[in-house]
VEXKEKE-614284 format. One record per residue: x, y, z of N, C-alpha, C in turn. Coordinates in nm, 3 decimals. Layout:
REM VEXKEKE-614284
<<X; Y; Z>; <X; Y; Z>; <X; Y; Z>>
...
END
This chain:
REM VEXKEKE-614284
<<3.685; 5.915; -9.902>; <3.564; 6.038; -9.818>; <3.505; 5.934; -9.728>>
<<3.478; 6.039; -9.618>; <3.453; 5.941; -9.469>; <3.288; 5.986; -9.475>>
<<3.217; 5.883; -9.420>; <3.074; 5.861; -9.380>; <3.001; 5.962; -9.323>>
<<2.916; 6.035; -9.415>; <2.842; 6.152; -9.364>; <2.938; 6.256; -9.417>>
<<2.997; 6.273; -9.453>; <3.113; 6.394; -9.504>; <3.011; 6.436; -9.593>>
<<2.964; 6.408; -9.697>; <2.882; 6.443; -9.824>; <2.769; 6.547; -9.747>>
<<2.697; 6.485; -9.622>; <2.624; 6.577; -9.578>; <2.656; 6.713; -9.513>>
<<2.776; 6.708; -9.489>; <2.816; 6.835; -9.409>; <2.891; 6.931; -9.488>>
<<2.904; 6.892; -9.623>; <2.982; 6.989; -9.715>; <2.910; 7.096; -9.785>>
<<2.926; 7.224; -9.819>; <2.876; 7.305; -9.906>; <2.835; 7.246; -10.026>>
<<2.729; 7.329; -10.065>; <2.673; 7.283; -10.217>; <2.776; 7.253; -10.319>>
<<2.863; 7.361; -10.327>; <2.971; 7.368; -10.439>; <3.083; 7.232; -10.411>>
<<3.096; 7.167; -10.278>; <3.191; 7.081; -10.264>; <3.120; 6.974; -10.309>>
<<2.976; 6.945; -10.308>; <2.960; 6.817; -10.305>; <2.977; 6.724; -10.454>>
<<3.037; 6.633; -10.442>; <3.075; 6.569; -10.556>; <3.062; 6.385; -10.558>>
<<2.984; 6.351; -10.629>; <3.004; 6.211; -10.611>; <3.025; 6.117; -10.709>>
<<3.117; 6.032; -10.709>; <3.140; 5.950; -10.850>; <3.050; 5.836; -10.873>>
<<2.977; 5.842; -11.006>; <2.921; 5.780; -11.049>; <2.915; 5.660; -11.162>>
<<2.885; 5.569; -11.135>; <2.959; 5.437; -11.248>; <2.881; 5.447; -11.357>>
<<2.965; 5.448; -11.489>; <2.930; 5.457; -11.604>; <2.968; 5.345; -11.675>>
<<2.910; 5.281; -11.792>; <2.995; 5.213; -11.897>; <2.879; 5.180; -12.034>>
<<2.924; 5.170; -12.121>; <2.868; 5.165; -12.244>; <2.756; 5.071; -12.267>>
<<2.655; 5.126; -12.188>; <2.542; 4.988; -12.221>; <2.410; 5.113; -12.286>>
<<2.420; 5.129; -12.399>; <2.294; 5.242; -12.459>; <2.167; 5.171; -12.471>>
<<2.038; 5.225; -12.394>; <2.040; 5.362; -12.426>; <2.044; 5.411; -12.253>>
<<2.141; 5.334; -12.171>; <2.123; 5.384; -12.035>; <2.246; 5.460; -12.018>>
<<2.372; 5.433; -12.079>; <2.491; 5.517; -12.080>; <2.548; 5.471; -12.178>>
<<2.624; 5.594; -12.252>; <2.706; 5.597; -12.362>; <2.759; 5.730; -12.402>>
<<2.839; 5.734; -12.526>; <2.884; 5.861; -12.548>; <2.802; 5.900; -12.675>>
<<2.774; 6.022; -12.722>; <2.727; 6.062; -12.822>; <2.780; 6.076; -12.931>>
<<2.742; 6.135; -13.017>; <2.814; 6.180; -13.134>; <2.925; 6.270; -13.115>>
<<2.914; 6.347; -13.009>; <2.978; 6.462; -12.973>; <3.094; 6.434; -12.877>>
<<3.092; 6.287; -12.832>; <3.176; 6.255; -12.690>; <3.133; 6.252; -12.581>>
<<3.016; 6.327; -12.565>; <2.959; 6.333; -12.409>; <2.880; 6.252; -12.357>>
<<2.931; 6.188; -12.243>; <2.835; 6.059; -12.179>; <2.668; 6.095; -12.156>>
<<2.601; 6.026; -12.199>; <2.455; 6.029; -12.171>; <2.414; 5.904; -12.147>>
<<2.266; 5.916; -12.155>; <2.202; 5.787; -12.179>; <2.083; 5.796; -12.025>>
<<1.996; 5.746; -12.038>; <1.879; 5.742; -11.903>; <1.946; 5.747; -11.777>>
<<2.009; 5.665; -11.760>; <2.064; 5.643; -11.628>; <2.150; 5.746; -11.615>>
<<2.227; 5.797; -11.655>; <2.311; 5.901; -11.669>; <2.227; 6.021; -11.644>>
<<2.181; 6.051; -11.723>; <2.083; 6.205; -11.734>; <2.044; 6.205; -11.598>>
<<1.954; 6.092; -11.595>; <1.836; 6.077; -11.476>; <1.916; 6.117; -11.347>>
<<2.028; 6.058; -11.288>; <2.110; 6.068; -11.205>; <2.170; 6.213; -11.218>>
<<2.232; 6.264; -11.314>; <2.304; 6.381; -11.318>; <2.168; 6.467; -11.259>>
<<2.083; 6.487; -11.325>; <2.006; 6.609; -11.291>; <1.930; 6.582; -11.142>>
<<1.922; 6.454; -11.109>; <1.870; 6.475; -10.983>; <1.995; 6.542; -10.885>>
<<2.103; 6.494; -10.917>; <2.206; 6.540; -10.795>; <2.235; 6.685; -10.828>>
<<2.223; 6.716; -10.931>; <2.211; 6.880; -10.956>; <2.085; 6.943; -10.877>>
<<1.967; 6.905; -10.846>; <1.894; 6.947; -10.799>; <1.918; 6.970; -10.628>>
<<2.007; 6.887; -10.624>; <2.029; 6.882; -10.448>; <2.158; 6.970; -10.443>>
<<2.207; 7.048; -10.552>; <2.342; 7.086; -10.526>; <2.460; 7.033; -10.536>>
<<2.445; 6.893; -10.595>; <2.566; 6.811; -10.605>; <2.605; 6.757; -10.752>>
<<2.761; 6.742; -10.779>; <2.801; 6.735; -10.911>; <2.832; 6.569; -10.915>>
<<2.778; 6.531; -11.059>; <2.793; 6.384; -11.052>; <2.967; 6.344; -11.132>>
<<3.055; 6.297; -11.080>; <3.181; 6.283; -11.132>; <3.147; 6.132; -11.201>>
<<3.143; 6.113; -11.321>; <3.132; 5.995; -11.393>; <3.267; 5.898; -11.441>>
<<3.252; 5.757; -11.383>; <3.347; 5.684; -11.355>; <3.300; 5.532; -11.435>>
<<3.396; 5.531; -11.569>; <3.349; 5.414; -11.638>; <3.408; 5.294; -11.552>>
<<3.349; 5.211; -11.550>; <3.365; 5.048; -11.513>; <3.315; 4.964; -11.507>>
<<3.310; 4.829; -11.560>; <3.304; 4.729; -11.571>; <3.189; 4.686; -11.424>>
<<3.094; 4.602; -11.465>; <3.004; 4.573; -11.360>; <3.054; 4.528; -11.276>>
<<3.141; 4.428; -11.256>; <3.199; 4.351; -11.153>; <3.299; 4.413; -11.035>>
<<3.360; 4.528; -11.147>; <3.451; 4.607; -11.054>; <3.363; 4.678; -10.991>>
<<3.260; 4.768; -11.040>; <3.187; 4.859; -10.995>; <3.115; 4.829; -10.862>>
<<3.077; 4.676; -10.863>; <3.024; 4.631; -10.715>; <3.144; 4.642; -10.611>>
<<3.259; 4.591; -10.659>; <3.368; 4.585; -10.563>; <3.401; 4.744; -10.515>>
<<3.382; 4.815; -10.585>; <3.428; 4.956; -10.572>; <3.324; 5.051; -10.461>>
<<3.191; 4.977; -10.501>; <3.091; 5.033; -10.404>; <3.101; 4.952; -10.279>>
<<3.127; 4.875; -10.276>; <3.154; 4.806; -10.144>; <3.259; 4.849; -10.035>>
<<3.373; 4.879; -10.111>; <3.498; 4.934; -10.057>; <3.496; 5.054; -10.035>>
<<3.381; 5.137; -10.103>; <3.369; 5.263; -10.067>; <3.476; 5.363; -10.184>>
<<3.507; 5.288; -10.290>; <3.602; 5.371; -10.390>; <3.477; 5.428; -10.489>>
<<3.351; 5.416; -10.486>; <3.266; 5.445; -10.562>; <3.140; 5.511; -10.513>>
<<3.110; 5.607; -10.523>; <2.954; 5.643; -10.425>; <2.819; 5.571; -10.491>>
<<2.802; 5.590; -10.602>; <2.678; 5.578; -10.679>; <2.701; 5.490; -10.781>>
<<2.595; 5.371; -10.773>; <2.615; 5.254; -10.892>; <2.448; 5.250; -10.942>>
<<2.402; 5.334; -11.058>; <2.272; 5.302; -11.112>; <2.242; 5.182; -11.163>>
<<2.105; 5.160; -11.159>; <2.108; 5.032; -11.247>; <2.127; 4.929; -11.170>>
<<2.100; 4.894; -11.046>; <2.130; 4.788; -10.944>; <2.031; 4.723; -10.887>>
<<1.976; 4.573; -10.889>; <1.868; 4.513; -10.832>; <1.915; 4.506; -10.671>>
<<1.799; 4.520; -10.595>; <1.849; 4.493; -10.472>; <1.838; 4.362; -10.438>>
<<1.951; 4.357; -10.328>; <1.985; 4.212; -10.306>; <2.041; 4.195; -10.159>>
<<1.988; 4.110; -10.091>; <2.018; 4.092; -9.946>; <2.184; 4.132; -9.933>>
<<2.272; 4.052; -9.995>; <2.400; 4.070; -9.988>; <2.463; 4.235; -10.009>>
<<2.401; 4.278; -10.130>; <2.425; 4.399; -10.150>; <2.387; 4.521; -10.030>>
<<2.272; 4.480; -9.951>; <2.239; 4.567; -9.875>; <2.309; 4.587; -9.757>>
<<2.419; 4.504; -9.744>; <2.509; 4.487; -9.674>; <2.610; 4.598; -9.657>>
<<2.634; 4.680; -9.801>; <2.713; 4.756; -9.832>; <2.664; 4.862; -9.894>>
<<2.529; 4.855; -9.915>; <2.474; 4.993; -10.019>; <2.358; 5.019; -9.983>>
<<2.292; 5.152; -9.973>; <2.183; 5.203; -9.942>; <2.134; 5.185; -10.068>>
<<1.981; 5.192; -10.092>; <1.901; 5.193; -10.233>; <1.810; 5.284; -10.218>>
<<1.826; 5.385; -10.343>; <1.726; 5.470; -10.340>; <1.592; 5.422; -10.423>>
<<1.486; 5.462; -10.382>; <1.361; 5.426; -10.451>; <1.337; 5.432; -10.592>>
<<1.277; 5.333; -10.665>; <1.299; 5.294; -10.778>; <1.196; 5.364; -10.862>>
<<1.238; 5.439; -10.969>; <1.136; 5.533; -11.051>; <1.117; 5.468; -11.179>>
<<1.133; 5.349; -11.216>; <1.131; 5.321; -11.377>; <1.067; 5.161; -11.343>>
<<1.059; 5.113; -11.455>; <1.016; 4.970; -11.460>; <1.104; 4.884; -11.551>>
<<1.142; 4.783; -11.533>; <1.271; 4.674; -11.611>; <1.196; 4.537; -11.591>>
<<1.221; 4.503; -11.731>; <1.204; 4.341; -11.720>; <1.344; 4.280; -11.775>>
<<1.387; 4.163; -11.736>; <1.485; 4.104; -11.781>; <1.424; 3.985; -11.853>>
<<1.467; 3.986; -11.966>; <1.434; 3.875; -12.073>; <1.538; 3.765; -12.119>>
<<1.498; 3.685; -12.153>; <1.609; 3.580; -12.218>; <1.584; 3.608; -12.377>>
<<1.709; 3.613; -12.444>; <1.710; 3.658; -12.584>; <1.803; 3.561; -12.631>>
<<1.760; 3.494; -12.743>; <1.809; 3.331; -12.794>; <1.825; 3.377; -12.917>>
<<1.931; 3.276; -13.012>; <1.942; 3.273; -13.149>; <1.837; 3.233; -13.208>>
<<1.784; 3.267; -13.324>; <1.624; 3.235; -13.379>; <1.628; 3.086; -13.402>>
<<1.753; 3.038; -13.420>; <1.794; 2.893; -13.419>; <1.750; 2.820; -13.288>>
<<1.768; 2.894; -13.180>; <1.744; 2.845; -13.060>; <1.598; 2.834; -13.012>>
<<1.589; 2.943; -13.056>; <1.395; 2.980; -13.023>; <1.336; 2.835; -13.108>>
<<1.356; 2.790; -13.231>; <1.321; 2.716; -13.283>; <1.340; 2.570; -13.214>>
<<1.439; 2.532; -13.182>; <1.493; 2.406; -13.097>; <1.433; 2.384; -13.005>>
<<1.420; 2.496; -12.893>; <1.330; 2.502; -12.758>; <1.232; 2.571; -12.755>>
<<1.100; 2.547; -12.852>; <0.979; 2.616; -12.848>; <0.884; 2.635; -12.708>>
<<0.937; 2.549; -12.610>; <0.860; 2.539; -12.524>; <0.921; 2.587; -12.389>>
<<1.017; 2.676; -12.389>; <1.088; 2.726; -12.293>; <1.002; 2.815; -12.269>>
<<0.979; 2.838; -12.117>; <0.889; 2.932; -12.078>; <0.966; 3.043; -11.928>>
<<1.060; 2.969; -11.876>; <1.107; 2.985; -11.743>; <1.256; 2.943; -11.746>>
<<1.310; 3.011; -11.646>; <1.467; 3.004; -11.640>; <1.514; 2.868; -11.605>>
<<1.408; 2.792; -11.511>; <1.418; 2.663; -11.421>; <1.388; 2.552; -11.567>>
<<1.360; 2.605; -11.659>; <1.367; 2.489; -11.758>; <1.492; 2.495; -11.852>>
<<1.575; 2.573; -11.814>; <1.723; 2.556; -11.922>; <1.819; 2.424; -11.855>>
<<1.782; 2.409; -11.726>; <1.877; 2.255; -11.691>; <1.846; 2.146; -11.788>>
<<1.940; 2.090; -11.773>; <1.911; 1.952; -11.914>; <1.855; 1.986; -12.018>>
<<1.827; 2.088; -12.058>; <1.774; 2.127; -12.177>; <1.895; 2.100; -12.275>>
<<2.012; 2.129; -12.260>; <2.132; 2.168; -12.376>; <2.166; 2.299; -12.432>>
<<2.040; 2.397; -12.384>; <2.091; 2.526; -12.401>; <2.194; 2.627; -12.337>>
<<2.269; 2.681; -12.431>; <2.422; 2.740; -12.377>; <2.381; 2.854; -12.367>>
<<2.379; 2.896; -12.232>; <2.376; 3.027; -12.179>; <2.487; 3.087; -12.136>>
<<2.486; 3.257; -12.166>; <2.581; 3.327; -12.136>; <2.567; 3.425; -12.042>>
<<2.659; 3.473; -11.960>; <2.596; 3.574; -11.862>; <2.711; 3.670; -11.825>>
<<2.674; 3.781; -11.752>; <2.802; 3.888; -11.729>; <2.818; 3.805; -11.558>>
<<2.951; 3.812; -11.520>; <3.002; 3.830; -11.435>; <2.984; 3.933; -11.312>>
<<2.911; 3.878; -11.212>; <2.860; 4.002; -11.102>; <2.727; 4.003; -11.131>>
<<2.661; 4.035; -11.229>; <2.505; 4.040; -11.276>; <2.419; 3.943; -11.183>>
<<2.291; 4.014; -11.148>; <2.184; 3.950; -11.098>; <2.087; 3.993; -11.193>>
<<2.021; 3.894; -11.248>; <1.904; 3.892; -11.307>; <1.801; 3.857; -11.277>>
<<1.796; 3.759; -11.171>; <1.652; 3.731; -11.109>; <1.691; 3.651; -11.011>>
<<1.616; 3.628; -10.875>; <1.619; 3.539; -10.787>; <1.677; 3.403; -10.798>>
<<1.577; 3.343; -10.937>; <1.632; 3.211; -10.952>; <1.750; 3.164; -11.026>>
<<1.838; 3.294; -11.098>; <1.906; 3.302; -11.151>; <2.037; 3.225; -11.094>>
<<2.058; 3.251; -10.923>; <2.167; 3.206; -10.862>; <2.129; 3.033; -10.862>>
<<1.981; 3.011; -10.868>; <1.997; 2.875; -10.817>; <2.036; 2.805; -10.983>>
<<2.028; 2.862; -11.055>; <2.087; 2.820; -11.202>; <2.260; 2.790; -11.222>>
<<2.309; 2.885; -11.142>; <2.467; 2.876; -11.136>; <2.511; 2.787; -11.013>>
<<2.413; 2.729; -10.918>; <2.435; 2.633; -10.833>; <2.404; 2.475; -10.867>>
<<2.314; 2.476; -11.008>; <2.271; 2.388; -11.045>; <2.402; 2.283; -11.074>>
<<2.404; 2.144; -11.020>; <2.571; 2.078; -11.067>; <2.589; 2.059; -11.189>>
<<2.478; 2.033; -11.275>; <2.500; 2.012; -11.419>; <2.497; 2.166; -11.503>>
<<2.400; 2.228; -11.467>; <2.373; 2.358; -11.553>; <2.504; 2.459; -11.518>>
<<2.498; 2.464; -11.386>; <2.561; 2.620; -11.360>; <2.732; 2.584; -11.400>>
<<2.790; 2.474; -11.408>; <2.977; 2.467; -11.476>; <2.955; 2.512; -11.613>>
<<2.833; 2.492; -11.705>; <2.835; 2.512; -11.857>; <2.791; 2.638; -11.867>>
<<2.739; 2.751; -11.786>; <2.717; 2.863; -11.823>; <2.855; 2.952; -11.833>>
<<2.860; 3.022; -11.962>; <2.965; 3.072; -12.000>; <2.958; 3.248; -11.950>>
<<3.057; 3.240; -11.876>; <3.065; 3.388; -11.789>; <3.158; 3.465; -11.851>>
<<3.098; 3.593; -11.860>; <3.193; 3.699; -11.959>; <3.206; 3.823; -11.837>>
<<3.337; 3.908; -11.867>; <3.367; 4.018; -11.787>; <3.242; 4.123; -11.828>>
<<3.225; 4.173; -11.958>; <3.156; 4.275; -12.013>; <3.049; 4.184; -12.063>>
<<2.916; 4.273; -12.056>; <2.802; 4.231; -12.122>; <2.800; 4.240; -12.278>>
<<2.884; 4.285; -12.347>; <2.907; 4.354; -12.468>; <2.960; 4.207; -12.520>>
<<3.029; 4.137; -12.468>; <3.053; 4.011; -12.514>; <2.946; 3.922; -12.564>>
<<2.810; 3.904; -12.478>; <2.696; 3.819; -12.480>; <2.669; 3.810; -12.617>>
<<2.616; 3.930; -12.658>; <2.539; 3.944; -12.811>; <2.649; 3.899; -12.917>>
<<2.769; 3.907; -12.917>; <2.880; 3.866; -13.017>; <2.860; 3.735; -12.988>>
<<2.904; 3.691; -12.875>; <2.932; 3.522; -12.881>; <2.805; 3.454; -12.941>>
<<2.667; 3.517; -12.911>; <2.528; 3.487; -12.986>; <2.578; 3.468; -13.144>>
<<2.605; 3.585; -13.189>; <2.584; 3.622; -13.337>; <2.681; 3.465; -13.356>>
<<2.784; 3.461; -13.327>; <2.874; 3.339; -13.380>; <2.841; 3.226; -13.322>>
<<2.743; 3.195; -13.244>; <2.688; 3.095; -13.212>; <2.784; 3.006; -13.133>>
<<2.848; 3.085; -13.043>; <2.928; 2.993; -12.922>; <2.829; 2.992; -12.828>>
<<2.707; 3.069; -12.793>; <2.601; 3.046; -12.696>; <2.469; 3.053; -12.766>>
<<2.391; 2.982; -12.707>; <2.219; 3.005; -12.752>; <2.146; 3.143; -12.712>>
<<2.164; 3.177; -12.584>; <2.120; 3.300; -12.574>; <2.174; 3.344; -12.414>>
<<2.127; 3.451; -12.379>; <2.117; 3.531; -12.256>; <2.053; 3.611; -12.199>>
<<2.032; 3.648; -12.094>; <1.943; 3.730; -12.023>; <2.003; 3.876; -12.016>>
<<1.895; 3.943; -12.084>; <1.952; 4.110; -12.051>; <1.830; 4.206; -12.026>>
<<1.840; 4.317; -11.986>; <1.725; 4.422; -11.974>; <1.679; 4.446; -12.093>>
<<1.533; 4.407; -12.115>; <1.464; 4.427; -12.232>; <1.483; 4.547; -12.345>>
<<1.466; 4.677; -12.255>; <1.514; 4.757; -12.323>; <1.640; 4.799; -12.403>>
<<1.717; 4.738; -12.320>; <1.853; 4.745; -12.361>; <1.896; 4.637; -12.472>>
<<1.850; 4.502; -12.477>; <1.873; 4.438; -12.556>; <1.777; 4.462; -12.696>>
<<1.684; 4.498; -12.698>; <1.613; 4.544; -12.828>; <1.698; 4.622; -12.875>>
<<1.742; 4.745; -12.831>; <1.832; 4.863; -12.872>; <1.930; 4.835; -12.929>>
<<2.016; 4.745; -12.861>; <2.137; 4.661; -12.910>; <2.117; 4.594; -13.048>>
<<2.023; 4.504; -13.036>; <1.988; 4.425; -13.166>; <1.958; 4.545; -13.297>>
<<1.879; 4.620; -13.259>; <1.857; 4.710; -13.376>; <2.001; 4.790; -13.426>>
<<2.095; 4.802; -13.326>; <2.175; 4.877; -13.352>; <2.311; 4.802; -13.436>>
<<2.324; 4.665; -13.348>; <2.403; 4.585; -13.451>; <2.343; 4.494; -13.590>>
<<2.204; 4.537; -13.616>; <2.140; 4.492; -13.709>; <2.139; 4.328; -13.713>>
<<2.103; 4.303; -13.608>; <2.105; 4.140; -13.573>; <1.943; 4.107; -13.520>>
<<1.878; 4.186; -13.552>; <1.697; 4.157; -13.540>; <1.656; 4.024; -13.615>>
<<1.749; 3.982; -13.697>; <1.699; 3.888; -13.759>; <1.762; 3.732; -13.698>>
<<1.858; 3.747; -13.638>; <1.905; 3.652; -13.573>; <1.881; 3.627; -13.412>>
<<1.875; 3.709; -13.368>; <1.870; 3.706; -13.205>; <1.755; 3.798; -13.177>>
<<1.686; 3.715; -13.101>; <1.518; 3.776; -13.063>; <1.522; 3.724; -12.909>>
<<1.420; 3.835; -12.843>; <1.341; 3.796; -12.744>; <1.284; 3.681; -12.709>>
<<1.275; 3.606; -12.628>; <1.208; 3.463; -12.604>; <1.067; 3.506; -12.516>>
<<0.991; 3.434; -12.472>; <0.890; 3.458; -12.360>; <0.900; 3.421; -12.218>>
<<1.075; 3.379; -12.255>; <1.102; 3.388; -12.064>; <1.133; 3.500; -12.032>>
<<1.059; 3.537; -11.916>; <1.061; 3.650; -11.836>; <1.165; 3.623; -11.726>>
<<1.254; 3.655; -11.721>; <1.363; 3.623; -11.583>; <1.301; 3.705; -11.452>>
<<1.276; 3.822; -11.494>; <1.243; 3.899; -11.349>; <1.183; 4.048; -11.435>>
<<1.077; 4.116; -11.317>; <1.010; 4.216; -11.349>; <1.073; 4.340; -11.257>>
<<1.181; 4.272; -11.174>; <1.217; 4.373; -11.077>; <1.259; 4.526; -11.129>>
<<1.222; 4.641; -11.054>; <1.294; 4.786; -11.096>; <1.415; 4.737; -11.032>>
<<1.522; 4.837; -11.102>; <1.656; 4.869; -11.075>; <1.642; 4.987; -11.018>>
<<1.772; 5.002; -10.940>; <1.771; 5.123; -10.828>; <1.894; 5.193; -10.866>>
<<1.893; 5.285; -10.802>; <2.062; 5.358; -10.776>; <2.126; 5.311; -10.627>>
<<2.222; 5.221; -10.647>; <2.257; 5.200; -10.501>; <2.391; 5.291; -10.470>>
<<2.389; 5.312; -10.354>; <2.505; 5.418; -10.275>; <2.584; 5.359; -10.184>>
<<2.723; 5.398; -10.183>; <2.823; 5.344; -10.095>; <2.748; 5.371; -9.942>>
<<2.766; 5.255; -9.882>; <2.735; 5.319; -9.725>; <2.891; 5.357; -9.653>>
<<2.964; 5.339; -9.733>; <3.110; 5.384; -9.661>; <3.106; 5.539; -9.716>>
<<3.079; 5.570; -9.770>; <3.093; 5.722; -9.827>; <2.944; 5.820; -9.804>>
<<2.856; 5.734; -9.827>; <2.724; 5.808; -9.833>; <2.639; 5.799; -9.726>>
<<2.573; 5.891; -9.634>; <2.473; 5.859; -9.540>; <2.343; 5.851; -9.585>>
<<2.254; 5.799; -9.506>; <2.120; 5.755; -9.526>; <2.022; 5.937; -9.566>>
<<2.103; 6.044; -9.523>; <2.028; 6.165; -9.533>; <2.026; 6.225; -9.683>>
<<2.146; 6.171; -9.752>; <2.175; 6.203; -9.900>; <2.071; 6.145; -10.001>>
<<2.065; 5.977; -9.943>; <1.968; 5.918; -10.016>; <1.847; 5.966; -10.008>>
<<1.764; 6.016; -9.898>; <1.641; 6.071; -9.898>; <1.666; 6.172; -9.966>>
<<1.749; 6.268; -9.969>; <1.731; 6.404; -10.092>; <1.712; 6.350; -10.239>>
<<1.819; 6.244; -10.242>; <1.808; 6.202; -10.358>; <1.693; 6.145; -10.424>>
<<1.615; 6.092; -10.319>; <1.476; 6.022; -10.347>; <1.364; 6.127; -10.372>>
<<1.364; 6.253; -10.277>; <1.315; 6.375; -10.317>; <1.326; 6.439; -10.464>>
<<1.453; 6.417; -10.492>; <1.480; 6.511; -10.630>; <1.425; 6.385; -10.745>>
<<1.433; 6.276; -10.735>; <1.377; 6.212; -10.828>; <1.220; 6.213; -10.834>>
<<1.187; 6.202; -10.728>; <1.039; 6.196; -10.702>; <0.977; 6.331; -10.805>>
<<1.035; 6.419; -10.792>; <1.019; 6.540; -10.836>; <0.997; 6.538; -10.979>>
<<1.129; 6.471; -11.029>; <1.179; 6.470; -11.191>; <1.066; 6.402; -11.234>>
<<1.032; 6.286; -11.174>; <0.918; 6.192; -11.254>; <0.771; 6.255; -11.224>>
<<0.736; 6.342; -11.134>; <0.612; 6.430; -11.101>; <0.622; 6.520; -11.229>>
<<0.717; 6.592; -11.227>; <0.722; 6.708; -11.343>; <0.733; 6.650; -11.486>>
<<0.762; 6.523; -11.506>; <0.773; 6.484; -11.630>; <0.889; 6.461; -11.716>>
<<0.987; 6.498; -11.605>; <1.127; 6.496; -11.692>; <1.179; 6.374; -11.685>>
<<1.129; 6.281; -11.627>; <1.231; 6.100; -11.629>; <1.142; 6.074; -11.785>>
<<1.015; 6.093; -11.794>; <0.931; 6.070; -11.941>; <1.024; 6.134; -12.053>>
<<1.068; 6.251; -12.036>; <1.133; 6.338; -12.116>; <1.274; 6.260; -12.157>>
<<1.310; 6.225; -12.048>; <1.497; 6.171; -12.075>; <1.448; 6.045; -12.152>>
<<1.350; 5.953; -12.114>; <1.296; 5.849; -12.215>; <1.314; 5.846; -12.331>>
<<1.216; 5.977; -12.380>; <1.200; 6.023; -12.535>; <1.332; 6.068; -12.578>>
<<1.377; 6.110; -12.512>; <1.501; 6.169; -12.543>; <1.617; 6.090; -12.634>>
<<1.608; 5.934; -12.553>; <1.689; 5.817; -12.563>; <1.621; 5.720; -12.655>>
<<1.519; 5.778; -12.698>; <1.423; 5.669; -12.766>; <1.395; 5.551; -12.683>>
<<1.320; 5.563; -12.566>; <1.318; 5.469; -12.507>; <1.178; 5.519; -12.430>>
<<1.043; 5.489; -12.460>; <0.939; 5.562; -12.397>; <0.920; 5.453; -12.292>>
<<0.854; 5.533; -12.197>; <0.821; 5.480; -12.061>; <0.689; 5.348; -12.081>>
<<0.730; 5.268; -12.017>; <0.605; 5.160; -12.029>; <0.496; 5.174; -11.948>>
END
């Protein structure tokens, strides 16, 4: 798809590929097998208001970033704005609030009760797990570059592996979106084994990123207008309620 082509096509031909992965409550398959979730429903409804169709593509996070950069993916919801990503992506306006929090095994919380910041992790002996390609906070990159701590961080290709690694005691904790982390612990019946800590990695709002190779600025501005209307009309709050995640 060529740059600017979407803006020139009739509404019926406007179709964007939108990434999803099994990350409830943001994206998942319901009991009927339909792909749904906070990010999915919000993006699909906004695109529908623009006369566009969302073609949902299941991708792991690291692959999604590469495909967005190379123009094989049009839209990537749930993305934090980073200078290196701005080189290949437009960013829509944020419409929600998010916190990335360190979740840890109960045993680890008792062992390191004084942990308050990510910068406290090096030299502590804490075994951290992380998803390849994820950007949890500006200082997280510094952690990975730490000569002693960085090499000890256990990197995985899918975030789902982290909660199970913590359950098995292979890592002490991991950073994840707070809403998502709490949802997973409840769903996996692990609320007594793993809990959120006082370490807040980031309060940045994530956004929908659009590939600069396939989408032009005008379409992003139209998307912003559509999402602003959804928030103003209470549709965003309704979506959060539908998936058991009330707006903070």
